[in-house]
C-alpha positions as CSV (number, residue, x, y, z in Angstrom):
1,M,-86.3,14.2,62.7
2,K,-86.6,11.3,65.2
3,L,-89.0,13.4,67.3
4,I,-91.1,14.2,64.3
5,C,-91.3,10.5,63.4
6,L,-92.3,9.5,66.9
7,T,-94.9,12.2,67.0
8,F,-96.4,11.0,63.7
9,L,-96.4,7.4,64.9
10,L,-98.1,8.4,68.1
11,S,-100.8,10.3,66.2
12,L,-101.3,7.4,63.8
13,S,-101.6,5.0,66.8
14,L,-104.2,7.3,68.5
15,M,-106.2,7.5,65.2
16,V,-106.3,3.7,64.8
17,N,-107.3,3.2,68.4
18,A,-110.0,5.8,68.1
19,Q,-111.4,4.0,65.0
20,N,-111.2,0.6,66.7
21,N,-112.8,2.0,69.8
22,F,-115.9,3.1,67.9
23,K,-117.2,-0.5,67.5
24,A,-116.2,-1.3,71.1
25,T,-118.2,1.6,72.3
26,Q,-121.2,0.9,70.2
27,I,-121.4,-2.8,71.0
28,K,-121.7,-1.9,74.7
29,F,-125.3,-0.9,74.0
30,E,-127.8,-3.8,74.2
31,R,-129.5,-3.3,70.9
32,V,-126.2,-3.1,69.0
33,K,-124.8,-6.2,70.7
34,K,-128.0,-8.0,69.9
35,A,-127.8,-6.9,66.3
36,Y,-124.3,-8.2,66.1
37,D,-125.3,-11.5,67.8
38,E,-128.2,-12.0,65.4
39,K,-126.9,-10.7,62.1
40,W,-123.1,-10.2,61.9
41,E,-122.0,-13.9,61.5
42,T,-124.1,-14.3,58.4
43,L,-123.4,-10.8,57.0
44,R,-119.7,-11.2,57.4
45,K,-119.8,-14.5,55.4
46,F,-121.5,-12.6,52.5
47,V,-119.1,-9.7,52.9
48,Q,-116.1,-12.0,52.6
49,A,-117.6,-14.0,49.8
50,D,-118.2,-10.8,47.8
51,G,-114.6,-9.9,48.1
52,F,-114.8,-6.9,50.5
53,G,-112.4,-8.3,53.1
54,N,-112.3,-7.2,56.7
55,Q,-112.1,-3.5,56.0
56,F,-114.6,-1.8,53.7
57,S,-116.2,1.5,52.8
58,M,-119.9,2.0,52.4
59,V,-122.3,4.1,50.3
60,I,-126.1,4.3,50.8
61,N,-128.3,5.3,47.9
62,A,-132.0,5.8,48.5
63,Y,-134.8,6.2,45.9
64,K,-138.1,7.7,47.1
65,S,-140.3,6.8,44.2
66,E,-139.1,3.2,44.1
67,G,-139.0,2.9,47.9
68,K,-135.6,1.3,47.8
69,L,-132.4,1.8,49.9
70,E,-129.2,0.3,48.5
71,V,-126.1,-0.5,50.4
72,W,-122.9,-0.4,48.3
73,L,-119.6,-1.7,49.6
74,K,-116.0,-1.5,48.5
75,A,-112.9,-3.1,50.0
76,N,-110.6,-0.4,51.3
77,T,-107.9,-1.8,48.9
78,G,-110.4,-1.9,46.0
79,K,-111.2,0.7,43.3
80,S,-115.0,0.4,42.9
81,Y,-118.2,-0.2,44.8
82,K,-120.5,-3.1,44.4
83,L,-124.2,-3.4,45.4
84,F,-124.3,-5.5,48.5
85,R,-127.9,-5.3,49.7
86,S,-131.2,-3.6,48.7
87,Y,-133.9,-2.9,51.3
88,D,-137.5,-1.8,50.8
89,F,-138.8,1.3,52.7
90,C,-141.6,0.1,55.0
91,A,-143.4,3.4,55.0
92,H,-143.4,6.7,53.0
93,S,-143.9,10.3,53.9
94,G,-144.7,13.3,51.7
95,T,-144.3,13.4,47.9
96,L,-141.5,13.7,45.4
97,G,-139.5,16.9,45.8
98,P,-137.0,18.0,48.5
99,K,-137.7,18.9,52.1
100,V,-138.2,22.6,52.4
101,T,-139.5,23.5,55.8
102,E,-140.0,22.1,59.2
103,G,-143.1,20.0,59.5
104,D,-143.7,19.6,55.8
105,G,-143.4,15.8,56.1
106,Q,-141.0,15.6,53.2
107,T,-138.0,13.2,53.0
108,P,-135.0,15.3,51.8
109,E,-133.4,14.8,48.4
110,G,-129.7,15.5,47.9
111,F,-126.1,14.4,48.9
112,Y,-125.6,13.8,52.6
113,Y,-123.6,11.6,55.0
114,I,-124.2,9.8,58.3
115,N,-123.5,12.1,61.2
116,V,-125.2,10.2,64.1
117,F,-125.2,6.5,65.2
118,N,-128.0,6.3,67.7
119,P,-128.1,2.9,69.6
120,M,-130.9,4.0,71.9
121,S,-133.3,5.4,69.3
122,N,-137.1,5.5,69.8
123,F,-137.2,3.6,66.5
124,H,-134.9,0.8,67.6
125,L,-131.6,1.8,65.9
126,S,-131.1,4.9,63.8
127,L,-128.5,6.5,61.5
128,G,-128.7,10.3,61.4
129,V,-128.4,12.2,58.1
130,N,-126.7,15.6,58.1
131,Y,-129.8,17.4,56.7
132,P,-130.0,20.4,56.3
133,N,-126.9,21.3,54.4
134,S,-126.1,24.6,52.6
135,V,-128.2,23.6,49.6
136,D,-131.2,23.0,51.8
137,Y,-130.7,26.3,53.7
138,A,-130.5,28.2,50.4
139,R,-133.8,26.6,49.3
140,T,-135.6,27.3,52.6
141,G,-134.7,31.0,52.7
142,K,-134.3,33.3,55.7
143,D,-137.9,33.3,56.9
144,R,-138.5,29.6,57.3
145,K,-136.9,26.8,59.3
146,P,-135.7,23.8,57.2
147,G,-136.3,21.3,60.0
148,G,-134.0,18.4,60.9
149,D,-133.7,15.1,62.7
150,I,-133.7,13.0,59.5
151,Y,-132.8,9.4,60.2
152,I,-132.7,6.0,58.6
153,H,-134.3,3.9,61.3
154,G,-136.3,0.9,62.4
155,N,-140.1,0.6,63.0
156,C,-142.6,1.4,60.2
157,V,-143.7,5.0,60.9
158,T,-142.1,8.2,59.5
159,V,-142.5,11.9,59.1
160,G,-139.8,12.6,56.6
161,C,-137.3,9.8,57.5
162,I,-136.5,6.5,55.9
163,P,-137.9,3.5,57.9
164,L,-136.7,0.0,57.2
165,T,-138.2,-2.2,60.0
166,D,-136.2,-3.3,63.0
167,E,-134.7,-6.3,61.4
168,K,-133.4,-4.5,58.4
169,I,-132.0,-1.5,60.3
170,K,-129.9,-4.0,62.3
171,E,-128.0,-5.0,59.2
172,V,-127.6,-1.5,57.9
173,Y,-126.5,-0.2,61.3
174,I,-123.8,-2.8,61.9
175,L,-122.5,-2.5,58.4
176,G,-122.1,1.3,59.1
177,V,-120.4,0.6,62.4
178,E,-117.9,-1.7,60.6
179,A,-117.2,0.8,57.9
180,R,-116.8,3.6,60.5
181,N,-114.6,1.5,62.7
182,T,-112.1,0.8,59.9
183,G,-111.6,4.4,59.0
184,Q,-114.5,5.7,56.9
185,E,-115.2,9.1,58.6
186,R,-118.1,10.0,56.3
187,I,-120.5,7.4,55.0
188,P,-122.4,9.0,52.0
189,V,-126.2,8.9,52.0
190,N,-127.5,10.0,48.6
191,I,-131.2,10.4,48.6
192,Y,-132.8,10.7,45.1
193,P,-136.4,11.3,44.1
194,F,-136.2,8.3,41.7
195,K,-133.6,6.4,39.6
196,M,-132.3,9.4,37.7
197,T,-132.1,8.1,34.2
198,N,-132.8,10.6,31.4
199,E,-136.1,9.0,30.8
200,N,-137.2,9.3,34.4
201,L,-135.9,12.8,34.7
202,K,-138.0,13.9,31.7
203,K,-141.1,12.0,32.9
204,Y,-141.1,13.3,36.4
205,S,-140.1,16.8,35.5
206,M,-143.2,17.0,33.4
207,H,-145.3,16.2,36.5
208,F,-143.2,18.4,38.9
209,P,-141.9,21.2,36.7
210,A,-140.9,23.3,39.8
211,Q,-138.4,20.6,40.7
212,A,-136.8,20.2,37.2
213,S,-133.8,22.5,37.8
214,F,-133.0,21.0,41.2
215,W,-133.3,17.4,40.0
216,A,-131.1,18.2,37.0
217,S,-128.4,19.2,39.5
218,L,-128.7,15.8,41.2
219,Q,-128.4,13.8,38.0
220,P,-124.7,14.2,37.3
221,G,-123.7,12.7,40.7
222,Y,-126.1,9.8,40.2
223,L,-124.8,9.1,36.6
224,A,-121.2,9.3,37.7
225,F,-121.7,6.7,40.3
226,E,-123.8,4.5,38.0
227,Q,-121.1,4.6,35.3
228,H,-117.9,4.3,37.4
229,K,-119.0,2.8,40.7
230,Y,-116.8,5.1,42.7
231,L,-117.4,8.4,44.5
232,T,-117.2,11.8,42.9
233,E,-116.5,15.1,44.7
234,I,-119.8,16.9,44.9
235,R,-119.7,20.5,46.1
236,E,-122.5,22.7,47.3
237,V,-122.4,25.9,45.3
238,K,-125.0,28.7,45.4
239,G,-127.8,26.4,46.4
240,Q,-127.0,23.7,43.8
241,Y,-124.9,20.5,43.7
242,L,-121.9,20.6,41.4
243,V,-119.9,17.4,40.5
244,T,-116.3,18.6,40.2
245,K,-114.1,15.6,39.8
246,E,-113.8,11.9,40.3
247,V,-112.3,10.7,43.6
248,K,-111.2,7.1,43.8
249,F,-111.1,5.7,47.4
């Protein structure tokens, strides 16, 4: 029993060290250090004032039609998320509707998470999104490539990504580093075609009838978060998104 306890404590210690080392590793890069020097003191004051404490989780919601990216935060001891910042896209690519193939210029639509922190990006700093997922592969089919390399980044040019300017990405990037460093393994990035109210869904589906079914599969995840302000479990089933149950964390 003592050996089992010691093994558990050692594993826990290694996990904590790995989390704490993430920020230490990132801040060694000049651009990340500069972002912290310029932005973190002010950001941290607002984080504390809004009640998120020193350890928080993060959700990113992006809306293509409105050209908005929202950062939602939740204290790790709290129950619900609260809108912390909203940023304007500084450029757009493609039209409404999901990304389908490589080179189509479309920004994806769906439920993703950050899978890359790039401190040496060609676009200042960038956060990679795990496109394509299984829903995207099902849409693309066997004969076409779905593409990839989708990022939230600086600068003001894009071919399917979400650009925010260098100054804005500094804030989003270091908030992501902080969330990752205190234990959030997956930071959700939910990319919607528009604010998915019933009115908007009806209106846009009339103009883009081919997307109506797919958009209808996105709406439950959007509505659940809007209503409860905490995450739901969203599964990828047979080329569609399925909200299965509410998950409070």
